[in-house]
N, C-alpha and C positions, 0 to 999 in steps of 0.2 A: 748583845745581840749581833755584834760583828764578828765576835771570834768564836772559835769552838769551845765546848764545854770545858775541856781541858787542853788548853794550847800549850805548847813546848816551853819549858822554862826559859825565861829571858827573852822570849819573843817580843818583837815591838809591833806585831800586827796589829794589837788592839789599841796602840796609842792614838790618841785624838788627831794629832798631826798627821800621822801614817795614814789614818782612815780618810782625812780630808783630801790629802794628796791624791789618793787613790780614786775617790769619787769624783773630783775635780778633773784629773786626767782622763776618766772614763767620759765624762760629760764633753769635754773638749774633743775627745775622739769622735764621739758621737755627732758632734757639730760639724764635722767634715762634710761640705755641702755637695754630696756626690752628684745628685740630679741637677743642681745649679751649674756645676763644672761641666758635666756631659752635654747639657743644653748649650753651653757656650762653644764646647769643641765641636759639636755639630751645627753650629751658627744658626741656631734657631731663636735667640733671645734670651730673655730672662724667664725662666720657668715659673716665677712667681706670678707672671701676668699671662700665663698660657693654661688654656684648659680650666681645671679647677683651682690652679694656683697652687696645688699641694707639691711640696719640694721632695717628691718620691719616685719610686720606680715606676708604679702604675700610671700616674700623669705623663712621665716622661715617655713610657712606651705607647701610650694612646696618642699623645699630641706632638711628640719629637721624632720617635721611630723606634722600631722594635730593637734595632741593635743598641741604641742609646739607652733604652729602657732595661734591657738585659744587662748592660755593663753597670748601670745604676744598681740594679737590684744586687748583682754580685758585690759591688763595693759596700752597699749597706750590710749585706750580710756578713762581709769581712769585718767591718767595724764591730759588730756584735761578737764575733769570734775571738778577734784580737784584744777586745777589752777583758773578756773572761779569761782567755789564755793567759794574758800578761799578769791578771790580779791572782790567778792560781799559782803562777810561779812566784810572785812577790809575797803573797799571803797564804801558803799552803795550809790546809786544815782549818780554814776559817769559813765564815759565811760571807766575806767580803765579795767573793765573785759574783754572788747573786745580787748584792747591792751595787755593784759595779755596772751589772746589766741594766738595772733600773736607771742609773746615772747616763748610761750610754744611749739608751732610749730617749730619755729626757732631752739630751743634747741634740739628738736627731730631730725630735719633735719641735724643739724650740732652738734653733741653731744661732749662736751668738755671733758668728761670722756674717750672717746676712740679715741681721735685723730681727733676730728671733722668730724668724719664719721657719717651716720645717715640714717633715712628712708626717706620717701617722704611726711610724714605728715598728711595722710588722716585719720587715726584713732584717732589722737590728734584733728584734726579739727572736725571730727564727735561728739567726747565727748564735745568738747568746744560748739558747736553750740546747742547741745541738751539743755543746760542751758541758753543759750544766744538768739537764734533764731531758734528753731526746725523746724518751717516751710520753713525757707531757704534751708533745707536738701532736701525737696521733689522735687522742681523744679530741684535742682542740681543733685538729682540721675536720674531723667528723662532725663537730658541733657547727662548724662554719658552713659546711655543705648542707647539712640538715636544716639549719637555721635560714640560710639563704633560699632554700626551696620552699620552706613552710611560710616565710615571711616575705618572700618574693622581693628581698632587698639585700644586696650583698654586704652594705654597711651594717645592717642590723644583724646579718648573720656572722659578721666578723666580730662585732661586739660580744655576741653570745660565745663565740669560741674563745675570746681573749678572757672572758669571766670564767671560763672552765679551768683556765690554767691553775689559779690558786688551789682549786679544789683537787685537781689532779696531783699537784704537788703535795698536797696533804696525804692523799692515798699512797703516793710514791715514797715519802720521806717521813710520815708521821712525825713531823718536826714542825713546830711553829715558827722557827727561826727560818724555815724555808717559805713557809705559808706568807708570812708578814711581807717580804720582799715580792712575792707572787702577787699579792693584794696591790702593792704599790706599783708594780709593772702594768697590772690591769688597768689601775685607775689612770695612769699616764697616757695609756693608749685611749681609753674610753674618753678622756678629756678632749683629745683631737678628733673624736668622732662625734662630739656633741652637735656640732651644726648639722652633720648628716642625719643623726637621729631625730633632730627636730624637724627637718624636712620630711622624714619617714613618718613621724607622727602625724603631720599635716597633709599627707598625701601627696607631697611634691615629688617629682621624678628626682633620681640620682643625678649629681652633678659629676660628669665625666671630664 
């Protein structure tokens, strides 16, 4: 699942310990608390108790400041880019970079350094897919916009867009070894949107 169909002779990229090290490293990188630190830098307190409590760029931009939000978003984007880039260098010709993206997003959503609070994983996902499958971002963005307009809820639209990612990966790659981590990636993001979806289903307003 993690290695290419015909890995180079002698490669250790498929070894269990190697795979664990890559995934744990990606998770820890994802756990870098960008929004938490930016809020501290801008002397606005603890982002976990501000606005929606989400430790991400959008909550930071809305309730701390645009500059802080942009910096947070760029750092989150960078986490995804770096996780995939390093894994591509360490395990070329394998499927590990996609799984590293999943681990990085999971680390962002449940940050070990701040009590497993976190963001919703969108910035990290975009950064990861920019190196893995940039064309999968275009239909996802279109679904987000269309879903938000039709459902009149940005969170529901976002979830719809995220669910389109594994479908796009199938059409782009025609390989189940790309689709499986795509499904896992979508599941990790949707899991953090469940409270928002419950509010949407009961007709409550979005929490900003």
